N, C-alpha and C positions, 0 to 999 in steps of 0.2 A: 504493500500500500504506500509506503514511504517513497519507494522508487517511482511509483505511478504519479504521485503528487509532484515530485521533482521534475518529472518529465512534462507534466502539465505546465509547471512554472516556466520551463525552458521554451515550451511552445508559445506561451504568452509573450515572453521576451522577444522571440523571433517575430511574432506578429506585430508587436509594437515597433520594432526596428523597420520592418517592411512598410508599415503604415506611414512612419515618419519619412521614409525615403520617397514614397509616392507623393506625399504632401509637399515635400521639398521640390520634387520634379515639377509638380503643377505650378509652383511659384516661380520656377525658372523659365526663361525663354527657351526655345528649342535647342540652341547651341549650348547654353549653359547646362541644360539637363543632360545632353549628350556627354559633355565633359565630365559632369558629376558622376555619371555611371561608367566612365572609362571608355566611351565610344568616340572615335574620331569624328568631328563635325563633317557633315556632307556639304560640299561646295555646290552652289547652284548658279546657273547663268542668269542673266537679266531677262525675264519674261515680259515685264511691264514696269512702269514707273509710278510711284505714289506722288500724285500732283493734284492740286485743285484746279489747275488750268485745263480748259477743254482743248487739249492738244494730244495728237496721236501721231505715230510714225508709220510710214508705209515702206515696205522693203520688197525687193525682187531677187530671188535666188536665180543665178544664171549658170547653167551647166551644159545644157544641150540645146542647140539651135539659137538663132539670133534674128530671124527675119521679122520679128515684131518689136525689136528693141528700139529702133529709131522712132516708130510710131508711139511707143510708150513715152519716150522722151518728149515728143511733140505734145502729147496730151498733158503731161506734167507741166510743161511750159505754158500751155493754154490756160490751165487752171492756177498757174503761178504757185505751184507747190514743189517742195523738195522731197527727195526720197533717197533710199540707200540701196545700192546694188551689191550683193554678195557674189563675187566672181570666183569660179573655179579656175585653177591655173591653166588647164588644157583649153578652156574656153578663151582665156586671155590670149594664149598663143595662136588660137585659130581665128579670133576676131579682134585683132589689135585696133582696128579702125573703130569698132564699137566702144572699146575702152576709152579711146580718145573722145568719141562723141559724148559719152557719159560724163567724162571729166570736163569737157568744154561747156556742157550744159549746167555746170555748177552742182552736179549731183554727187552724193557721197559714194565712195567705193570701199567695201570691206572684202576680206578674204573668205572664201567658202571651201578652203583647202586647195590642194594642187591636183589630186586625182579623184576626189570624192569618195574616199573610203569610209568605213565605219571606224571612227577614231578609237572607240573602246577596244577594238581588236588589235590596235597597234601598240608597239612598244613606245616608250617615252621618246627615244631617239627618232623613231619613225614619225611620230607626231610633230616633233620639232622640225624635221626635214620637210614635211608637208607644208607647214606654216611658213618657214623661211623661204622655201622655193616659190610658193604662190605670192608671198608679199614682195619678193624681189621682181617677179614678172610684172606685177602691177606697178611697182616703183619705176621700172625701166621705161614705162609709158607715161606715167603721171608725174614722175619726180616727187612723189609723196609716199611715205610709209603708211599703209593701212593701220588703223587703230582698233578695228572691229573684226570679230571672227564669228561666223555661224557654223556650227558643226554639221556636217552632212547627216541627213536623216534625223537631226536633232539629238544625236546620240552622244552622251558625255558621261564622264565620271570625274572624280577629284583630280586625277592625273591630267585629263584633258584641259580642265580649267586652269590648273596650276601651270601647265606648260605654256598655255596661251598667255597667261598673266606675266610669266617671266619674259615673254617676247613683246610685252607692252600691248597686248591685245585684250580687249574686253570681250567676253563670250556672250553672244546675244541669241536669245531664243525668241519666242513669240507667244502671245496669248490669244490672238485671233488668227485662225487658220482658214484661209479661203477655200482650201481643197480644190483650187482651180485646176490642178493637175488631173483631177478625176473626170474631166470633161463636162463639168457643170456649166449651165448656161450663164450668160452675163448677169441676168436677173437673180439667179440662184446664188451666184458668187457674191453679188451685192448684198442680198438678204442675209447671208452668213455674216458678213461684216457688220451690218447694222444691228443684228440680233445679239452680237457679242462684244461690240466695241464699248469702251469706257474711257474716262480720262486716263491718259498715260499708256494706252494700249500700243502694242507693236503688231502690225498687220503683216502676215506672210503671204506673198504672191510669188509667182514664177514668171520670168520674162517671156517664155515661149509657150505658155499654156494655151489651150485651144481657144478660149473665149475671153482672154484677159483684155483684149482691145474693146470688147463690148462692155465688159464689167467696169473697167477703170473709170470712164466718165461718169457712170452711174454712182460708183462709190464716192468719187470726189464731190459730185453735186449733192448727194444726200448728206454726206458728212458736213458740208458747208451749211446746208439748210438746218442741220442740228446744232450749228454753232461751233463745230470743231475746226481747229487749225491743223492742217496736215503738214508734217515736216519729216526730216531725215531722222534716223535713229540717233545720230550724234547730237542733233539739236534737242532731242527729247530727254536723253539720259543725263544724269549727273556725272560729270567727269572726274570729280574728286570728292573726298569727304562724304562718303556714302556707305550704306550697308545694304546687303541683299538678304531678305529673309528666306525662310525655308520654302516659301511658295514662289520664289523668284521675283518678288516685288522689290524694286530698288527704292530705298528711302534716303533722303538727305539727313545727314547727322545733325 
């Protein structure tokens, strides 16, 4: 009986310790809780920005094809908005005149890797080579170093973000996916944007999707009617003195 009572005491002590640990975790933010329990914090790209301004960024991933790119540039100019193009290295090599046109239009250029691999499957050295090579190809044409990186397929882990950061690249994701690559109509693409956009959103498009030229004017017109300013990713995000929470929302410190 004595042994049984001692055992019950021990169980009570363990339960108290566990309960205390849970309460402490609830009072910590995500990163602090992870550190408290001995787990390395998970790094997250910038999906969107915490802002009170009705401002959103639009971006175009460019990897295959370029026949719609000049028209996209014309539409952006017509609506007097800026945007960001994330370029893959082999696309830059194949279409250098398009890179020049994007640059001359005053639009922002980031890297989308060199060969469009799944970065999570690469070694750190391979990641570094992908980024350095693609950035150099872009710089050879624009005379500027890219400062933004979007991982192919949106695939990332701590090493991906850490490697990009060491190369002075901010890793950018998105919180509004147009799914334009799925063959949606211009109206369907526009509706996806309007149904999901909010202050600080980053919109993902592709430069050569089937109906992007139908969708883009609709998107820009409707966003303007809703009072949004459309800009590049670099104009939307905070460049320094910020934190990114575990949902990928960038906050000013």
